[in-house]
Every structure is written in C-alpha cells, then in structure tokens.
PDB file of N, CA, C and O in Angstrom:
ATOM      1  N   MET A   1       4.338  -4.736 -12.019  1.00  0.00           N
ATOM      2  CA  MET A   1       3.351  -4.502 -12.585  1.00  0.00           C
ATOM      3  C   MET A   1       2.534  -5.896 -11.691  1.00  0.00           C
ATOM      4  O   MET A   1       1.313  -5.856 -11.848  1.00  0.00           O
ATOM      5  N   GLN A   2       2.948  -6.896 -10.945  1.00  0.00           N
ATOM      6  CA  GLN A   2       2.628  -8.179 -10.298  1.00  0.00           C
ATOM      7  C   GLN A   2       2.134  -7.548  -9.258  1.00  0.00           C
ATOM      8  O   GLN A   2       1.188  -8.278  -8.961  1.00  0.00           O
ATOM      9  N   CYS A   3       2.140  -6.276  -8.153  1.00  0.00           N
ATOM     10  CA  CYS A   3       1.901  -6.045  -7.347  1.00  0.00           C
ATOM     11  C   CYS A   3       0.443  -4.915  -7.438  1.00  0.00           C
ATOM     12  O   CYS A   3      -0.218  -4.661  -6.430  1.00  0.00           O
ATOM     13  N   VAL A   4       0.167  -4.417  -8.610  1.00  0.00           N
ATOM     14  CA  VAL A   4      -0.955  -3.739  -8.900  1.00  0.00           C
ATOM     15  C   VAL A   4      -1.648  -4.810  -9.348  1.00  0.00           C
ATOM     16  O   VAL A   4      -2.864  -4.630  -9.403  1.00  0.00           O
ATOM     17  N   LYS A   5      -1.215  -5.952  -9.712  1.00  0.00           N
ATOM     18  CA  LYS A   5      -2.364  -7.105 -10.342  1.00  0.00           C
ATOM     19  C   LYS A   5      -2.931  -8.080  -8.749  1.00  0.00           C
ATOM     20  O   LYS A   5      -3.997  -8.640  -8.493  1.00  0.00           O
ATOM     21  N   LEU A   6      -1.493  -7.901  -7.857  1.00  0.00           N
ATOM     22  CA  LEU A   6      -2.199  -8.659  -6.837  1.00  0.00           C
ATOM     23  C   LEU A   6      -3.130  -7.352  -5.940  1.00  0.00           C
ATOM     24  O   LEU A   6      -4.201  -7.589  -5.381  1.00  0.00           O
ATOM     25  N   LEU A   7      -2.643  -6.351  -5.952  1.00  0.00           N
ATOM     26  CA  LEU A   7      -4.178  -5.365  -5.097  1.00  0.00           C
ATOM     27  C   LEU A   7      -5.484  -5.492  -6.062  1.00  0.00           C
ATOM     28  O   LEU A   7      -6.623  -5.689  -5.640  1.00  0.00           O
ATOM     29  N   GLY A   8      -5.337  -5.433  -6.614  1.00  0.00           N
ATOM     30  CA  GLY A   8      -6.395  -5.321  -8.071  1.00  0.00           C
ATOM     31  C   GLY A   8      -7.708  -6.879  -7.900  1.00  0.00           C
ATOM     32  O   GLY A   8      -8.842  -6.939  -8.374  1.00  0.00           O
ATOM     33  N   GLN A   9      -6.956  -7.942  -7.053  1.00  0.00           N
ATOM     34  CA  GLN A   9      -7.421  -8.858  -6.882  1.00  0.00           C
ATOM     35  C   GLN A   9      -9.296  -9.125  -5.976  1.00  0.00           C
ATOM     36  O   GLN A   9      -9.587  -8.774  -4.832  1.00  0.00           O
ATOM     37  N   PRO A  10      -9.739  -9.465  -6.468  1.00  0.00           N
ATOM     38  CA  PRO A  10     -10.762  -9.291  -5.259  1.00  0.00           C
ATOM     39  C   PRO A  10     -10.414 -10.099  -3.972  1.00  0.00           C
ATOM     40  O   PRO A  10      -9.541 -10.963  -3.891  1.00  0.00           O
ATOM     41  N   LEU A  11     -11.448  -9.568  -2.737  1.00  0.00           N
ATOM     42  CA  LEU A  11     -10.892 -10.379  -1.170  1.00  0.00           C
ATOM     43  C   LEU A  11     -11.950 -12.144  -1.648  1.00  0.00           C
ATOM     44  O   LEU A  11     -13.102 -12.343  -2.034  1.00  0.00           O
ATOM     45  N   ILE A  12     -10.868 -12.971  -1.367  1.00  0.00           N
ATOM     46  CA  ILE A  12     -11.275 -13.857  -1.534  1.00  0.00           C
ATOM     47  C   ILE A  12     -10.970 -14.354  -0.045  1.00  0.00           C
ATOM     48  O   ILE A  12      -9.781 -14.672  -0.028  1.00  0.00           O
ATOM     49  N   ALA A  13     -11.605 -14.573   1.333  1.00  0.00           N
ATOM     50  CA  ALA A  13     -10.732 -15.244   1.951  1.00  0.00           C
ATOM     51  C   ALA A  13     -12.361 -16.417   2.748  1.00  0.00           C
ATOM     52  O   ALA A  13     -13.532 -16.324   2.380  1.00  0.00           O
ATOM     53  N   SER A  14     -11.855 -17.294   3.748  1.00  0.00           N
ATOM     54  CA  SER A  14     -13.218 -17.609   4.553  1.00  0.00           C
ATOM     55  C   SER A  14     -13.675 -17.322   5.726  1.00  0.00           C
ATOM     56  O   SER A  14     -14.700 -17.795   6.216  1.00  0.00           O
ATOM     57  N   ASP A  15     -12.968 -16.566   6.213  1.00  0.00           N
ATOM     58  CA  ASP A  15     -13.350 -15.413   7.156  1.00  0.00           C
ATOM     59  C   ASP A  15     -13.634 -14.358   6.995  1.00  0.00           C
ATOM     60  O   ASP A  15     -13.126 -13.874   5.983  1.00  0.00           O
ATOM     61  N   PHE A  16     -14.582 -13.376   7.849  1.00  0.00           N
ATOM     62  CA  PHE A  16     -14.256 -11.977   7.622  1.00  0.00           C
ATOM     63  C   PHE A  16     -12.923 -11.310   8.186  1.00  0.00           C
ATOM     64  O   PHE A  16     -12.276 -10.357   7.755  1.00  0.00           O
ATOM     65  N   GLY A  17     -12.757 -12.011   9.135  1.00  0.00           N
ATOM     66  CA  GLY A  17     -11.499 -11.678  10.069  1.00  0.00           C
ATOM     67  C   GLY A  17     -10.457 -11.360   9.207  1.00  0.00           C
ATOM     68  O   GLY A  17      -9.803 -10.326   9.066  1.00  0.00           O
ATOM     69  N   ARG A  18     -10.422 -12.573   8.591  1.00  0.00           N
ATOM     70  CA  ARG A  18      -9.103 -12.678   7.296  1.00  0.00           C
ATOM     71  C   ARG A  18      -8.943 -11.555   6.349  1.00  0.00           C
ATOM     72  O   ARG A  18      -7.901 -11.038   5.945  1.00  0.00           O
ATOM     73  N   GLN A  19     -10.591 -11.181   5.979  1.00  0.00           N
ATOM     74  CA  GLN A  19     -10.793 -10.176   4.542  1.00  0.00           C
ATOM     75  C   GLN A  19     -10.024  -8.922   5.109  1.00  0.00           C
ATOM     76  O   GLN A  19      -9.287  -8.177   4.464  1.00  0.00           O
ATOM     77  N   GLY A  20     -10.393  -8.827   6.654  1.00  0.00           N
ATOM     78  CA  GLY A  20     -10.018  -7.888   7.018  1.00  0.00           C
ATOM     79  C   GLY A  20      -9.278  -7.201   7.246  1.00  0.00           C
ATOM     80  O   GLY A  20      -9.397  -5.986   7.407  1.00  0.00           O
ATOM     81  N   ALA A  21      -7.941  -8.143   7.332  1.00  0.00           N
ATOM     82  CA  ALA A  21      -6.850  -8.552   7.704  1.00  0.00           C
ATOM     83  C   ALA A  21      -5.900  -8.384   6.083  1.00  0.00           C
ATOM     84  O   ALA A  21      -5.057  -7.501   5.922  1.00  0.00           O
ATOM     85  N   LYS A  22      -6.198  -9.237   5.198  1.00  0.00           N
ATOM     86  CA  LYS A  22      -5.944  -8.538   3.368  1.00  0.00           C
ATOM     87  C   LYS A  22      -6.218  -6.825   3.673  1.00  0.00           C
ATOM     88  O   LYS A  22      -5.187  -6.179   3.859  1.00  0.00           O
ATOM     89  N   LEU A  23      -7.134  -6.292   3.716  1.00  0.00           N
ATOM     90  CA  LEU A  23      -7.287  -5.348   3.095  1.00  0.00           C
ATOM     91  C   LEU A  23      -6.630  -4.552   4.184  1.00  0.00           C
ATOM     92  O   LEU A  23      -5.697  -3.935   3.669  1.00  0.00           O
ATOM     93  N   HIS A  24      -6.728  -4.261   5.673  1.00  0.00           N
ATOM     94  CA  HIS A  24      -5.489  -3.781   6.322  1.00  0.00           C
ATOM     95  C   HIS A  24      -3.657  -3.827   5.367  1.00  0.00           C
ATOM     96  O   HIS A  24      -2.854  -2.911   5.187  1.00  0.00           O
ATOM     97  N   PHE A  25      -3.594  -5.399   4.934  1.00  0.00           N
ATOM     98  CA  PHE A  25      -2.336  -5.133   4.532  1.00  0.00           C
ATOM     99  C   PHE A  25      -2.485  -4.287   2.946  1.00  0.00           C
ATOM    100  O   PHE A  25      -1.788  -3.384   2.482  1.00  0.00           O
ATOM    101  N   ARG A  26      -3.305  -4.773   2.554  1.00  0.00           N
ATOM    102  CA  ARG A  26      -2.938  -3.863   1.056  1.00  0.00           C
ATOM    103  C   ARG A  26      -3.141  -2.393   1.526  1.00  0.00           C
ATOM    104  O   ARG A  26      -2.239  -1.751   0.988  1.00  0.00           O
ATOM    105  N   ILE A  27      -3.869  -1.614   2.239  1.00  0.00           N
ATOM    106  CA  ILE A  27      -3.997  -0.550   2.444  1.00  0.00           C
ATOM    107  C   ILE A  27      -2.225   0.284   3.424  1.00  0.00           C
ATOM    108  O   ILE A  27      -1.593   1.340   3.410  1.00  0.00           O
ATOM    109  N   ALA A  28      -2.191  -0.594   3.868  1.00  0.00           N
ATOM    110  CA  ALA A  28      -0.662  -0.766   4.413  1.00  0.00           C
ATOM    111  C   ALA A  28       0.341  -0.373   2.980  1.00  0.00           C
ATOM    112  O   ALA A  28       1.081   0.610   3.026  1.00  0.00           O
ATOM    113  N   VAL A  29       0.275  -1.144   1.889  1.00  0.00           N
ATOM    114  CA  VAL A  29       1.379  -1.721   0.603  1.00  0.00           C
ATOM    115  C   VAL A  29       1.384   0.030   0.164  1.00  0.00           C
ATOM    116  O   VAL A  29       2.357   0.768   0.321  1.00  0.00           O
ATOM    117  N   VAL A  30       0.037   0.446  -0.414  1.00  0.00           N
ATOM    118  CA  VAL A  30      -0.679   1.399  -0.410  1.00  0.00           C
ATOM    119  C   VAL A  30      -0.072   3.196  -0.086  1.00  0.00           C
ATOM    120  O   VAL A  30       0.213   4.241  -0.672  1.00  0.00           O
ATOM    121  N   ASN A  31      -0.149   2.613   1.181  1.00  0.00           N
ATOM    122  CA  ASN A  31       0.257   4.241   1.885  1.00  0.00           C
ATOM    123  C   ASN A  31       2.083   3.948   1.706  1.00  0.00           C
ATOM    124  O   ASN A  31       2.916   4.853   1.661  1.00  0.00           O
ATOM    125  N   SER A  32       2.316   2.801   1.645  1.00  0.00           N
ATOM    126  CA  SER A  32       4.168   2.749   1.628  1.00  0.00           C
ATOM    127  C   SER A  32       4.167   3.521   0.353  1.00  0.00           C
ATOM    128  O   SER A  32       4.557   4.689   0.379  1.00  0.00           O
ATOM    129  N   TYR A  33       3.742   2.945  -0.823  1.00  0.00           N
ATOM    130  CA  TYR A  33       4.075   3.526  -1.945  1.00  0.00           C
ATOM    131  C   TYR A  33       4.134   5.319  -2.109  1.00  0.00           C
ATOM    132  O   TYR A  33       5.048   5.997  -2.579  1.00  0.00           O
ATOM    133  N   THR A  34       2.628   5.829  -1.459  1.00  0.00           N
ATOM    134  CA  THR A  34       2.560   7.771  -1.453  1.00  0.00           C
ATOM    135  C   THR A  34       3.695   7.800  -0.501  1.00  0.00           C
ATOM    136  O   THR A  34       4.607   8.560  -0.827  1.00  0.00           O
ATOM    137  N   ALA A  35       3.910   6.834   1.119  1.00  0.00           N
ATOM    138  CA  ALA A  35       5.105   7.598   1.198  1.00  0.00           C
ATOM    139  C   ALA A  35       6.322   8.039   0.627  1.00  0.00           C
ATOM    140  O   ALA A  35       7.006   9.015   0.937  1.00  0.00           O
ATOM    141  N   LEU A  36       6.526   7.044  -0.395  1.00  0.00           N
ATOM    142  CA  LEU A  36       7.816   7.360  -1.110  1.00  0.00           C
ATOM    143  C   LEU A  36       7.706   8.508  -2.066  1.00  0.00           C
ATOM    144  O   LEU A  36       8.656   9.242  -2.338  1.00  0.00           O
ATOM    145  N   GLY A  37       6.589   8.620  -2.525  1.00  0.00           N
ATOM    146  CA  GLY A  37       6.379   9.959  -3.944  1.00  0.00           C
ATOM    147  C   GLY A  37       6.832  11.462  -2.746  1.00  0.00           C
ATOM    148  O   GLY A  37       7.337  12.474  -3.233  1.00  0.00           O
ATOM    149  N   ILE A  38       6.569  11.363  -1.321  1.00  0.00           N
ATOM    150  CA  ILE A  38       6.342  12.639  -0.629  1.00  0.00           C
ATOM    151  C   ILE A  38       7.875  13.336  -0.224  1.00  0.00           C
ATOM    152  O   ILE A  38       8.606  12.883   0.656  1.00  0.00           O
ATOM    153  N   PRO A  39       8.125  14.306  -0.907  1.00  0.00           N
ATOM    154  CA  PRO A  39       9.235  14.678  -1.223  1.00  0.00           C
ATOM    155  C   PRO A  39       9.705  15.383   0.497  1.00  0.00           C
ATOM    156  O   PRO A  39       9.023  16.148   1.179  1.00  0.00           O
ATOM    157  N   VAL A  40      10.800  14.919   0.758  1.00  0.00           N
ATOM    158  CA  VAL A  40      11.243  15.311   2.194  1.00  0.00           C
ATOM    159  C   VAL A  40      11.408  16.879   2.484  1.00  0.00           C
ATOM    160  O   VAL A  40      12.240  17.206   1.637  1.00  0.00           O
ATOM    161  N   THR A  41      11.183  17.662   2.978  1.00  0.00           N
ATOM    162  CA  THR A  41      11.887  19.616   3.094  1.00  0.00           C
ATOM    163  C   THR A  41      12.194  19.864   4.407  1.00  0.00           C
ATOM    164  O   THR A  41      11.742  19.654   5.533  1.00  0.00           O
ATOM    165  N   GLU A  42      13.611  20.658   3.574  1.00  0.00           N
ATOM    166  CA  GLU A  42      13.927  21.086   5.043  1.00  0.00           C
ATOM    167  C   GLU A  42      14.300  22.617   4.791  1.00  0.00           C
ATOM    168  O   GLU A  42      14.278  23.121   3.668  1.00  0.00           O
ATOM    169  N   ALA A  43      14.615  23.245   5.856  1.00  0.00           N
ATOM    170  CA  ALA A  43      14.289  24.304   6.405  1.00  0.00           C
ATOM    171  C   ALA A  43      16.534  24.704   5.823  1.00  0.00           C
ATOM    172  O   ALA A  43      17.606  24.119   5.977  1.00  0.00           O
ATOM    173  N   LEU A  44      16.098  25.859   5.252  1.00  0.00           N
ATOM    174  CA  LEU A  44      17.675  26.221   4.992  1.00  0.00           C
ATOM    175  C   LEU A  44      17.732  27.857   6.033  1.00  0.00           C
ATOM    176  O   LEU A  44      16.893  28.682   6.393  1.00  0.00           O
ATOM    177  N   GLU A  45      19.048  27.698   6.183  1.00  0.00           N
ATOM    178  CA  GLU A  45      19.652  28.831   7.440  1.00  0.00           C
ATOM    179  C   GLU A  45      20.656  29.454   6.277  1.00  0.00           C
ATOM    180  O   GLU A  45      21.421  30.378   6.552  1.00  0.00           O
TER     181      GLU A  45
END
C-alpha cells in the first residue's frame, strides 16, 4: 500500500527537470506492475 501512497503524492520538486524525472520514474514503476499482469503465451505443437 505504501507504493500506491507514494505514487499518489503531488509533484514537489525544486525545478522542472526533477519533476520530469519523478514523473518518468512513476511511469516506469506502473509499467513494470502492468507487465507483471500480462500473461505469456506460448504456441503448442
């Protein structure tokens, strides 16, 4: 639950570049969790 809380916090950084980096990090975390939920399909012979 702590990860969801961290992702929900507002962007508070000293400059625009750091805000962008935080946003990219959050997107990467969400994408990794999404990838875990996608099933791997293998062809049967």
